[in-house]
C-alpha positions in Angstrom: 21.1 -28.0 -26.4 20.9 -29.0 -22.8 23.6 -31.6 -23.1 25.9 -29.5 -24.7 25.5 -26.6 -22.2 26.0 -29.2 -19.3 29.4 -30.4 -20.9 30.5 -26.7 -21.6 33.7 -26.1 -19.4 33.0 -22.3 -19.0 29.5 -23.1 -17.8 30.6 -25.9 -15.5 33.3 -23.7 -14.0 30.9 -21.0 -13.4 28.3 -23.4 -11.9 30.9 -24.8 -9.6 31.6 -21.4 -8.2 27.9 -20.7 -8.0 27.3 -23.8 -5.9 30.0 -22.7 -3.5 28.1 -19.4 -3.1 25.0 -21.2 -2.3 26.8 -23.2 0.4 28.2 -20.0 1.9 24.8 -18.4 1.8 23.3 -21.4 3.6 25.8 -21.1 6.3 25.2 -17.2 6.8 21.3 -17.7 6.5 21.3 -19.3 10.1 22.1 -15.7 11.4 20.3 -13.5 9.1 18.0 -15.5 6.8 16.4 -12.7 4.7 19.1 -10.2 4.1 21.6 -12.9 3.2 19.1 -14.5 1.0 18.4 -11.5 -0.8 22.2 -10.4 -1.2 22.7 -13.9 -2.8 19.8 -13.3 -5.1 21.0 -9.8 -6.0 24.5 -11.4 -6.9 22.8 -14.2 -8.8 20.6 -11.7 -10.7 23.7 -9.8 -11.6 25.4 -12.9 -12.8 22.5 -14.0 -14.8 22.2 -10.7 -16.6 25.9 -10.7 -17.3 26.2 -14.3 -18.5 23.2 -13.8 -20.9 25.1 -10.8 -22.2 28.5 -12.4 -22.8 28.0 -16.2 -22.9 26.8 -18.1 -25.9 24.8 -20.6 -23.9 21.5 -20.4 -25.9 17.9 -19.6 -25.0 17.8 -22.5 -22.5 20.2 -21.2 -20.2 17.9 -20.4 -17.2 16.0 -23.7 -17.5 19.3 -25.6 -17.5 20.5 -23.7 -14.6 17.2 -24.4 -12.8 17.6 -28.0 -13.2 21.2 -28.1 -12.0 20.7 -25.9 -8.9 17.6 -27.9 -7.8 19.4 -31.1 -8.4 22.2 -29.9 -6.0 20.0 -28.4 -3.6 16.8 -30.1 -3.5 15.6 -28.6 -0.1 15.7 -24.9 -1.4 12.8 -23.8 -3.1 14.2 -20.6 -4.6 15.8 -22.2 -7.7 12.6 -22.9 -9.9 12.8 -21.5 -13.4 10.0 -19.0 -12.5 12.0 -17.7 -9.3 15.2 -17.4 -11.4 13.3 -15.1 -13.8 11.9 -13.1 -10.8 15.5 -12.9 -9.4 16.6 -11.5 -12.8 13.7 -9.0 -13.1 14.3 -7.8 -9.6 17.9 -7.0 -10.1 17.3 -5.3 -13.5 14.6 -3.2 -11.9 17.1 -1.7 -9.3 20.2 -1.9 -11.3 20.1 1.5 -12.8 20.5 2.7 -9.2 24.1 1.3 -9.0 27.4 2.5 -10.2 29.2 0.4 -12.7 32.5 -1.2 -12.0 32.1 -2.7 -8.4 30.9 -6.1 -7.2 27.0 -6.3 -7.2 26.7 -7.1 -3.4 29.2 -4.5 -2.4 27.2 -2.0 -4.5 24.2 -2.5 -2.4 25.8 0.2 0.0 25.9 2.6 -2.7 22.1 2.6 -3.2 20.4 5.6 -1.7 17.8 3.2 0.0 18.8 -0.4 0.0 15.6 -1.0 2.2 14.4 -3.7 -0.1 16.9 -6.2 1.4 15.0 -5.8 4.7 11.5 -7.0 3.3 10.7 -10.6 2.5 11.3 -11.9 -1.0 7.6 -12.5 -1.7 6.9 -8.6 -1.0 9.7 -7.8 -3.3 8.3 -9.9 -6.1 4.9 -8.1 -5.7 6.6 -4.7 -5.8 8.8 -5.1 -8.7 6.0 -7.0 -10.7 3.3 -4.1 -10.0 5.4 -0.9 -9.8 6.7 1.1 -12.9 9.4 3.2 -11.4 12.0 2.7 -8.5 10.6 5.7 -6.7 7.3 4.1 -6.5 8.8 0.8 -5.4 10.9 2.2 -2.8 7.7 4.0 -1.4 6.1 0.7 -0.9 9.2 -0.8 0.5 9.3 2.0 3.1 5.5 1.7 4.0 6.0 -2.0 4.4 8.9 -1.6 6.9 7.0 1.0 8.7 3.7 -0.5 8.9 4.8 -4.2 8.8 2.4 -5.0 6.1 1.5 -8.4 5.1 2.0 -9.4 1.4 -2.0 -9.2 0.9 -2.1 -5.9 2.5 0.9 -4.6 0.4 -0.8 -6.0 -3.0 -4.0 -4.2 -2.0 -2.1 -0.8 -1.3 -0.4 -1.0 -4.7 -3.4 -2.0 -6.7 -5.4 0.8 -5.1 -2.7 3.4 -6.0 -1.6 4.4 -2.7 1.5 5.9 -4.1 -0.4 8.4 -6.2 -3.0 9.3 -3.6 -1.2 9.6 -0.2 -0.6 13.2 0.7 -2.5 14.7 -2.2 -5.6 16.1 -0.4 -6.2 19.9 -0.2 -5.5 21.1 3.2 -4.5 24.2 5.2 -2.3 22.2 7.5 0.9 24.1 6.7 -0.7 27.1 8.1 -2.9 25.7 10.7 -0.4 23.1 12.4 3.1 23.7 13.6 5.8 21.7 11.7 6.5 18.7 11.7 2.9 18.1 12.8 1.6 19.7 9.6 3.8 17.4 7.4 2.9 14.2 9.3 -0.7 15.1 9.0 -0.7 15.8 5.3 0.9 12.4 4.7 -2.1 10.6 6.4 -4.6 12.0 3.9 -5.2 10.6 0.4 -7.1 11.8 -2.7 -9.2 10.3 -3.8 -10.3 7.6 -1.1 -11.2 4.3 -2.7 -14.5 2.8 -1.2 -14.7 0.1 -3.7 -15.8 -2.5 -1.0 -19.3 -0.6 -0.9 -22.3 -1.3 -3.2 -24.7 1.5 -2.9 -27.3 2.7 -5.3 -26.9 5.9 -7.3 -29.0 8.1 -5.0 -27.4 6.9 -1.7 -27.7 9.5 1.1 -24.9 10.4 3.6 -26.5 8.2 6.4 -26.4 5.2 4.0 -22.7 5.9 3.1 -21.9 6.2 6.8 -23.5 2.9 7.6 -21.8 1.2 4.6 -18.5 2.2 5.9 -19.1 1.2 9.5 -20.4 -2.3 8.2 -17.0 -2.7 6.6 -14.9 -1.1 9.3 -12.0 -3.2 8.8 -11.7 -2.2 5.1 -12.4 1.4 5.9 -9.7 1.4 8.4 -7.2 0.0 6.0 -8.2 2.6 3.2 -7.8 5.4 6.1 -4.3 4.1 6.8 -2.4 3.2 9.9 -3.0 4.9 13.2 -6.8 5.6 12.9 -8.8 4.2 16.0 -12.6 4.5 15.6 -14.2 6.3 18.4 -18.0 6.5 17.3 -20.6 7.7 14.8 -23.1 10.4 15.2 -21.1 11.5 18.2 -23.2 14.1 20.0 -21.8 17.7 20.8 -23.7 19.9 23.1 -23.0 23.6 22.2 -25.0 26.2 24.0 -28.7 25.1 23.8 -28.2 23.0 20.7 -27.3 19.4 20.0 -25.1 18.7 17.1 -23.7 15.2 15.8 -20.4 14.3 14.2 -20.6 11.8 11.3 -17.5 9.9 12.4 -14.9 10.5 15.2 -11.4 8.9 15.2 -8.4 9.1 17.3 -4.9 9.0 15.4 -2.4 7.2 17.6 0.6 8.4 15.8 -0.4 12.0 15.5 -1.9 12.0 19.0 -5.1 13.9 17.9 -8.8 13.5 17.4 -9.9 13.3 13.6 -13.4 14.5 12.7 -14.6 13.1 9.4 -17.6 14.5 7.7 -19.3 12.8 4.7 -20.9 14.6 1.8 -22.7 12.9 -1.0 -22.5 15.8 -3.3 -19.9 18.4 -4.5 -17.9 20.4 -2.0 -19.3 23.7 -0.9 -17.5 26.4 1.1 -20.0 26.2 3.9 -19.0 22.7 4.5 -15.6 23.9 5.7 -17.3 26.4 8.1 -19.3 23.8 9.7 -16.4 21.4 10.0 -14.3 24.4 11.5 -17.2 24.7 14.0 -17.1 20.9 14.9 -13.3 20.9 15.3 -13.6 23.6 17.8 -16.2 22.0 19.9 -14.0 18.7 19.8 -11.0 20.6 21.0 -13.0 22.1 23.9 -14.9 19.0 24.9 -12.7 15.9 24.1 -9.1 17.2 23.7 -7.0 16.5 26.9 -3.6 17.4 28.0 -1.0 16.0 25.6 -3.5 15.8 22.6 -2.5 17.7 19.5 -4.9 20.0 17.7 -8.0 18.4 16.3 -7.9 17.7 12.6 -11.0 17.7 10.3 -11.4 15.6 7.1 -14.1 16.4 4.5 -15.0 13.5 2.2 -17.1 14.6 -0.7 -18.1 12.9 -4.0 -16.6 15.8 -6.0 -14.7 18.9 -5.2 -13.4 21.9 -7.2 -9.7 22.3 -6.3 -9.8 26.3 -6.3 -13.0 26.5 -4.6 -11.6 24.2 -1.7 -8.4 26.1 -1.6 -10.4 29.5 -1.2 -12.5 28.0 1.3 -9.7 26.9 3.7 -7.4 29.8 3.2 -9.0 31.8 6.0 -9.8 29.1 8.3 -7.6 28.5 11.3 -8.6 25.1 12.2 -6.7 22.2 10.4 -9.0 20.7 7.6 -8.4 18.5 4.7 -10.7 18.0 1.6 -10.8 14.9 -0.3 -12.9 13.0 -2.8 -14.0 9.5 -2.6 -14.8 6.9 -5.2 -17.4 4.2 -5.0 -16.3 1.9 -7.8 -19.1 -0.7 -7.1 -21.9 1.9 -7.2 -25.0 0.1 -8.7 -28.1 1.5 -10.3 -31.3 1.0 -8.4 -32.8 -1.0 -11.3 -29.7 -3.3 -11.6 -29.4 -3.7 -7.9 -33.0 -5.0 -7.5 -32.5 -7.4 -10.4 -29.4 -9.1 -8.7 -29.9 -12.1 -6.4 -29.3 -11.5 -2.7 -26.7 -13.3 -0.6 -29.4 -15.5 0.9 -30.5 -16.5 -2.6 -27.2 -17.5 -3.7 -26.4 -19.4 -0.7 -29.8 -21.2 -1.2 -28.7 -22.1 -4.7 -25.4 -23.5 -3.7 -27.0 -25.6 -0.9 -29.3 -27.1 -3.3 -26.6 -27.9 -5.7 -24.5 -29.5 -3.1 -27.3 -31.7 -2.0 -27.7 -32.8 -5.6 -24.2 -34.1 -5.9 
């Protein structure tokens, strides 16, 4: 089959034109590597889809094309069979957004958000491989551009379902904050938060949760999202003759405001909102400086009744958000005690290495 396809005049003519396109793309790439490469991939993906519909070249078409292109351009890594399949998948994923009857590259301008041309190819592969809709995919494209995510961070955010969680917390921001600050603040909250990097017993308390989050502060900040700067734990507040302590205090560099986070190991209760409201007032009085926006409070609890939370926040004037959190690696005490410690595992590995 491969020999027959290689001698097919129609195929040879198309392959000749394709090789010329590759050379043109190589020349342009010196000026704008990523965009030009992706435009070429888009055009190639459209060609592959069209040829597989109309040309009778058999099931080995992509394999033959890969061999021919790699033979002609041995220094280019994008013509493996696997990558050609990704190119086809990538084109088909977004193709429903494009009007029929125009040249593929020219159609890019017709897309509502052709932002995927501005992120690396590896990021594009991860997005179309893991996302189910174009809306979800474009959400991650925008986030990648905004926060300059590495591919590993992007994959982490997709696998942890950021698209479904961001902006979903129950808040009173629309009443307590002016626009657009209220909209921006809403978007920094998630529901639920995923603390799957923690391994706690079933009966953990709030101090253990707090210490666990701080032991994994990098992962905690990644889950909170871009812009959070850690200020301290158990931050003291003096009000009247009494001392109070904030679980966690952050400053958000994009919202330009302090963020108080209170942790609860049980269900949300209305009095939690009242206490957090008190803390926000104190931070505004004692920490907030000229140029700072109003302090925001985030209450993280194991469970919360949506209606109860909405009622509790309805008459509170300080901006508060209520979200749940998940500990997917939570371990029962009897199981945790039976597992080997890190030190024991390292000792076994050291002995095994010595035996080799």
